[in-house]
LUMPADREN-35372 format. One record per residue: residue in three letters; x, y, z of N, C-alpha, C in turn. Coordinates in nm, 4 decimals. Layout:
<atoms>
   bavo       n_c1       n_c2       n_c3      ca_c1      ca_c2      ca_c3       c_c1       c_c2       c_c3
    ALA          X          Y          Z          X          Y          Z          X          Y          Z
...
</atoms>
This chain:
<atoms>
   bavo       n_c1       n_c2       n_c3      ca_c1      ca_c2      ca_c3       c_c1       c_c2       c_c3
    MET     1.7410    -0.0265    -0.9981     1.6675    -0.1465    -1.0365     1.5177    -0.1105    -1.0520
    LYS     1.4562    -0.1606    -1.1549     1.3129    -0.1352    -1.1774     1.2352    -0.2612    -1.1490
    LEU     1.1310    -0.2465    -1.0646     1.0434    -0.3570    -1.0282     0.8998    -0.3183    -1.0584
    GLN     0.8211    -0.4150    -1.0982     0.6775    -0.3852    -1.1240     0.6110    -0.3553    -0.9874
    LEU     0.5212    -0.2538    -0.9916     0.4515    -0.2123    -0.8706     0.3564    -0.3233    -0.8297
    THR     0.3651    -0.3679    -0.7062     0.2718    -0.4646    -0.6472     0.2236    -0.4090    -0.5111
    LYS     0.1226    -0.4744    -0.4571     0.0778    -0.4365    -0.3222     0.1870    -0.4521    -0.2200
    GLY     0.2644    -0.5633    -0.2343     0.3725    -0.5904    -0.1422     0.4800    -0.4819    -0.1495
    LEU     0.5174    -0.4396    -0.2692     0.6212    -0.3304    -0.2837     0.5652    -0.2037    -0.2300
    LEU     0.4375    -0.1753    -0.2558     0.3784    -0.0536    -0.2065     0.3833    -0.0485    -0.0495
    CYS     0.3457    -0.1611     0.0104     0.3449    -0.1722     0.1540     0.4895    -0.1563     0.2101
    PHE     0.5842    -0.2170     0.1402     0.7242    -0.2019     0.1829     0.7682    -0.0540     0.1802
    LEU     0.7343     0.0154     0.0714     0.7726     0.1555     0.0618     0.7087     0.2399     0.1720
    LYS     0.5828     0.2171     0.2026     0.5144     0.2890     0.3090     0.5866     0.2644     0.4416
    ASN     0.6197     0.1362     0.4685     0.6885     0.1029     0.5928     0.8223     0.1666     0.6060
    LYS     0.8907     0.1950     0.4923     1.0178     0.2585     0.4934     1.0077     0.4106     0.4989
    GLY     0.8902     0.4613     0.5054     0.8745     0.6063     0.5229     0.8517     0.6850     0.3915
    TYR     0.8355     0.6177     0.2805     0.8119     0.6871     0.1555     0.6631     0.7248     0.1443
    ARG     0.6370     0.8485     0.1011     0.4986     0.8982     0.0982     0.4592     0.9455    -0.0405
    TYR     0.5566     0.9630    -0.1322     0.5282     1.0132    -0.2641     0.6144     0.9427    -0.3656
    CYS     0.5742     0.9469    -0.4899     0.6560     0.8935    -0.6050     0.6545     0.9911    -0.7131
    LEU     0.7724     1.0306    -0.7628     0.7823     1.1065    -0.8886     0.7363     1.0140    -0.9974
    SER     0.6832     1.0702    -1.1068     0.6275     0.9849    -1.2108     0.6763     1.0341    -1.3483
    LYS     0.7163     0.9358    -1.4324     0.7472     0.9564    -1.5724     0.6488     0.8740    -1.6522
    THR     0.5825     0.9334    -1.7481     0.4845     0.8567    -1.8292     0.5296     0.8528    -1.9716
    THR     0.5303     0.7327    -2.0333     0.5582     0.7162    -2.1742     0.4418     0.6445    -2.2413
    ILE     0.4228     0.6757    -2.3654     0.3105     0.6207    -2.4426     0.3629     0.5215    -2.5443
    ALA     0.2757     0.4258    -2.5784     0.3020     0.3285    -2.6891     0.4221     0.2423    -2.6597
    GLY     0.4027     0.1463    -2.5721     0.5052     0.0470    -2.5465     0.4938    -0.0697    -2.6359
    CYS     0.5198    -0.1895    -2.5859     0.5201    -0.3074    -2.6668     0.4146    -0.4067    -2.6148
    GLU     0.3746    -0.5014    -2.6989     0.2871    -0.6122    -2.6686     0.1591    -0.5689    -2.5969
    GLY     0.0847    -0.4806    -2.6507    -0.0411    -0.4406    -2.5942    -0.0321    -0.3329    -2.4838
    GLU     0.0866    -0.3039    -2.4453     0.1085    -0.1984    -2.3424     0.0911    -0.0641    -2.4095
    ILE     0.0004     0.0132    -2.3561    -0.0232     0.1449    -2.4131     0.0512     0.2543    -2.3373
    VAL     0.0522     0.2453    -2.2038     0.1165     0.3453    -2.1209     0.2119     0.2779    -2.0232
    ARG     0.3323     0.3365    -2.0059     0.4278     0.2888    -1.9068     0.4514     0.4051    -1.8084
    ILE     0.4303     0.3760    -1.6837     0.4534     0.4739    -1.5773     0.5702     0.4231    -1.4931
    THR     0.6752     0.5061    -1.4844     0.7881     0.4784    -1.4011     0.7867     0.5674    -1.2809
    LEU     0.7871     0.5079    -1.1602     0.7763     0.5823    -1.0362     0.9118     0.5790    -0.9622
    THR     0.9457     0.6865    -0.9030     1.0632     0.6931    -0.8135     1.0177     0.7456    -0.6775
    PRO     1.0335     0.6570    -0.5743     0.9851     0.6913    -0.4385     1.0603     0.8088    -0.3754
    LYS     0.9869     0.8911    -0.3030     1.0396     1.0033    -0.2277     0.9754     1.0110    -0.0946
    LYS     1.0496     1.0547     0.0048     0.9938     1.0701     0.1396     0.9266     1.2088     0.1587
    GLN     0.9801     1.3053     0.0905     0.9259     1.4391     0.0986     0.8370     1.4742    -0.0202
    ARG     0.7400     1.5579     0.0026     0.6512     1.5977    -0.1084     0.7243     1.6810    -0.2111
    PRO     0.7247     1.6376    -0.3372     0.7970     1.7115    -0.4411     0.7217     1.8446    -0.4696
    ARG     0.7958     1.9417    -0.5164     0.7372     2.0689    -0.5541     0.7056     2.0605    -0.7059
    ILE     0.5783     2.0691    -0.7370     0.5302     2.0479    -0.8741     0.6008     2.1415    -0.9743
    ARG     0.6355     2.2589    -0.9315     0.7036     2.3541    -1.0227     0.8472     2.3182    -1.0490
    PHE     0.9058     2.2377    -0.9605     1.0475     2.2082    -0.9675     1.0773     2.0600    -0.9710
    LEU     0.9975     1.9861    -1.0511     1.0204     1.8424    -1.0655     1.1494     1.8212    -1.1406
    PRO     1.2221     1.7163    -1.1061     1.3482     1.6857    -1.1829     1.3169     1.6626    -1.3294
    LYS     1.4141     1.6879    -1.4137     1.4004     1.6757    -1.5583     1.3569     1.5305    -1.5890
    GLY     1.2563     1.5208    -1.6793     1.2066     1.3921    -1.7232     1.0820     1.3483    -1.6491
    TYR     1.0542     1.4053    -1.5348     0.9335     1.3703    -1.4565     0.8263     1.4638    -1.4903
    ASP     0.7025     1.4102    -1.5020     0.5892     1.4968    -1.5425     0.4861     1.5147    -1.4279
    SER     0.4988     1.4405    -1.3192     0.3995     1.4488    -1.2138     0.4523     1.3752    -1.0901
    TYR     0.3707     1.3716    -0.9856     0.4029     1.2851    -0.8715     0.2728     1.2350    -0.8153
    PHE     0.2809     1.1277    -0.7368     0.1624     1.0665    -0.6746     0.1825     1.0507    -0.5266
    ASN     0.0766     1.0615    -0.4517     0.0794     1.0288    -0.3104     0.0609     0.8787    -0.2974
    ILE     0.1540     0.8128    -0.2258     0.1493     0.6686    -0.2107     0.0174     0.6244    -0.1488
    ASN    -0.0266     0.6883    -0.0457    -0.1476     0.6441     0.0277    -0.2768     0.6631    -0.0550
    GLU    -0.2816     0.7633    -0.1378    -0.4038     0.7952    -0.2078    -0.4117     0.7420    -0.3520
    ASP    -0.3032     0.7552    -0.4204    -0.3079     0.7332    -0.5682    -0.2588     0.5995    -0.6151
    LEU    -0.1650     0.5403    -0.5437    -0.0997     0.4205    -0.6004    -0.1628     0.2873    -0.5713
    GLN    -0.2585     0.2811    -0.4809    -0.3244     0.1551    -0.4486    -0.3921     0.0964    -0.5725
    LEU    -0.4630     0.1807    -0.6487    -0.5258     0.1353    -0.7702    -0.4240     0.0855    -0.8744
    MET    -0.3151     0.1559    -0.8859    -0.2114     0.1173    -0.9773    -0.1512    -0.0182    -0.9362
    ALA    -0.1375    -0.0411    -0.8079    -0.0802    -0.1704    -0.7574    -0.1746    -0.2862    -0.7888
    ASN    -0.3034    -0.2595    -0.8011    -0.3990    -0.3635    -0.8351    -0.3952    -0.3964    -0.9840
    GLY    -0.3378    -0.3089    -1.0631    -0.3246    -0.3287    -1.2072    -0.4314    -0.2562    -1.2869
    ILE    -0.3900    -0.1986    -1.3944    -0.4777    -0.1251    -1.4838    -0.4520    -0.1758    -1.6273
    ASP    -0.5573    -0.2096    -1.6984    -0.5422    -0.2652    -1.8314    -0.4670    -0.1628    -1.9223
    GLY    -0.3697    -0.2135    -1.9905    -0.2979    -0.1259    -2.0871    -0.1922    -0.0378    -2.0231
    VAL    -0.1702    -0.0510    -1.8934    -0.0760     0.0314    -1.8206     0.0236    -0.0540    -1.7474
    PHE     0.1511    -0.0355    -1.7668     0.2539    -0.1010    -1.6930     0.3177    -0.0035    -1.5949
    VAL     0.3146    -0.0351    -1.4670     0.3666     0.0552    -1.3652     0.4884    -0.0113    -1.3002
    GLU     0.6003     0.0581    -1.3060     0.7221     0.0097    -1.2455     0.7791     0.1070    -1.1481
    VAL     0.8575     0.0601    -1.0542     0.9164     0.1473    -0.9523     1.0672     0.1382    -0.9682
    GLU     1.1290     0.2537    -0.9798     1.2751     0.2588    -0.9915     1.3350     0.2790    -0.8530
    LEU     1.4088     0.1741    -0.8056     1.4652     0.1770    -0.6736     1.6169     0.1826    -0.6738
    SER     1.6738     0.2492    -0.5769     1.8217     0.2505    -0.5666     1.8680     0.1046    -0.5381
    VAL     1.9936     0.0823    -0.5593     2.0495    -0.0503    -0.5332     2.0275    -0.0923    -0.3879
    GLU     2.0521     0.0055    -0.2987     2.0342    -0.0254    -0.1528     1.8891    -0.0590    -0.1205
    LEU     1.7966     0.0223    -0.1687     1.6555    -0.0007    -0.1354     1.6073    -0.1306    -0.2034
    SER     1.6492    -0.1549    -0.3246     1.6045    -0.2808    -0.3915     1.6595    -0.4007    -0.3178
    SER     1.7836    -0.3950    -0.2676     1.8413    -0.5054    -0.1893     1.7674    -0.5281    -0.0619
    THR     1.7280    -0.4201     0.0070     1.6497    -0.4314     0.1279     1.5139    -0.4967     0.0979
    TYR     1.4534    -0.4583    -0.0102     1.3206    -0.5125    -0.0472     1.3341    -0.6635    -0.0805
    ILE     1.4351    -0.6953    -0.1578     1.4543    -0.8373    -0.1942     1.4766    -0.9214    -0.0694
    LEU     1.5600    -0.8740     0.0226     1.5837    -0.9469     0.1492     1.4514    -0.9615     0.2290
    ALA     1.3727    -0.8578     0.2309     1.2424    -0.8626     0.3033     1.1503    -0.9686     0.2394
    VAL     1.1473    -0.9759     0.1097     1.0651    -1.0756     0.0403     1.1174    -1.2169     0.0659
    LEU     1.2460    -1.2349     0.0634     1.3050    -1.3673     0.0915     1.2755    -1.4096     0.2345
    LYS     1.2821    -1.3179     0.3256     1.2528    -1.3485     0.4682     1.1036    -1.3917     0.4805
    GLU     1.0149    -1.3200     0.4102     0.8751    -1.3523     0.4140     0.8515    -1.4921     0.3522
    VAL     0.9152    -1.5236     0.2454     0.9020    -1.6544     0.1811     0.9524    -1.7628     0.2773
    LYS     1.0668    -1.7390     0.3410     1.1208    -1.8310     0.4390     1.0247    -1.8593     0.5512
    LEU     0.9623    -1.7541     0.6063     0.8664    -1.7696     0.7139     0.7457    -1.8511     0.6679
    LYS     0.6959    -1.8257     0.5487     0.5843    -1.8974     0.4915     0.6181    -2.0450     0.4747
    ASN     0.7422    -2.0689     0.4248     0.7855    -2.2074     0.4035     0.7970    -2.2814     0.5390
    GLU     0.8474    -2.2152     0.6406     0.8566    -2.2692     0.7760     0.7182    -2.3087     0.8259
    SER     0.6228    -2.2195     0.8080     0.4873    -2.2442     0.8529     0.4282    -2.3646     0.7783
    LEU     0.4516    -2.3694     0.6505     0.4026    -2.4816     0.5707     0.4665    -2.6112     0.6174
    ARG     0.5980    -2.6092     0.6437     0.6701    -2.7279     0.6878     0.6133    -2.7781     0.8208
    ILE     0.5839    -2.6846     0.9115     0.5248    -2.7224     1.0407     0.3896    -2.7894     1.0208
    GLU     0.3093    -2.7294     0.9318     0.1771    -2.7853     0.9075     0.1876    -2.9238     0.8467
    LEU     0.2813    -2.9429     0.7563     0.3030    -3.0740     0.6914     0.3504    -3.1751     0.7976
    LEU     0.4336    -3.1362     0.8855     0.4809    -3.2284     0.9924     0.3665    -3.2720     1.0808
    LYS     0.2762    -3.1800     1.1059     0.1581    -3.2118     1.1923     0.0721    -3.3172     1.1178
    LEU     0.0587    -3.3040     0.9887    -0.0196    -3.3962     0.9092     0.0483    -3.5365     0.8978
    ASP     0.1813    -3.5369     0.9005     0.2555    -3.6591     0.8919     0.2537    -3.7456     1.0146
    ARG     0.2368    -3.6807     1.1306     0.2320    -3.7547     1.2575     0.1091    -3.8448     1.2662
    PRO     0.1349    -3.9667     1.3112     0.0202    -4.0555     1.3283    -0.0654    -4.0106     1.4457
    SER    -0.1957    -4.0134     1.4300    -0.2802    -3.9708     1.5346    -0.2796    -4.0728     1.6479
    SER    -0.2859    -4.0247     1.7683    -0.2839    -4.1159     1.8843    -0.4266    -4.1346     1.9346
    ASN    -0.4889    -4.2422     1.8898    -0.6215    -4.2780     1.9317    -0.6226    -4.3921     2.0273
</atoms>
């Protein structure tokens, strides 16, 4: 599964122990997109001389990808995740949304209560 790189996804990958991403770069996409970068997370540092076929580079998650997660004009950055890792990420996002909704519900209940003066 491919997902757009976001700060949340980057944080998730770091927390799961990923430190590097293999990178595939393609030029001339669609609708104003000039460059597409596809990243594949790795826990071990790739050997630059022995990158898998189709990959042209790799990035350090802590140093290089923060800027990409903020967005770069004309560049679309996506992360290719295994089914297992993408499922774990989606469940983590849903859990976070649920917690935020619970917090919001509690705040709304506090506002609904009549004040005791």
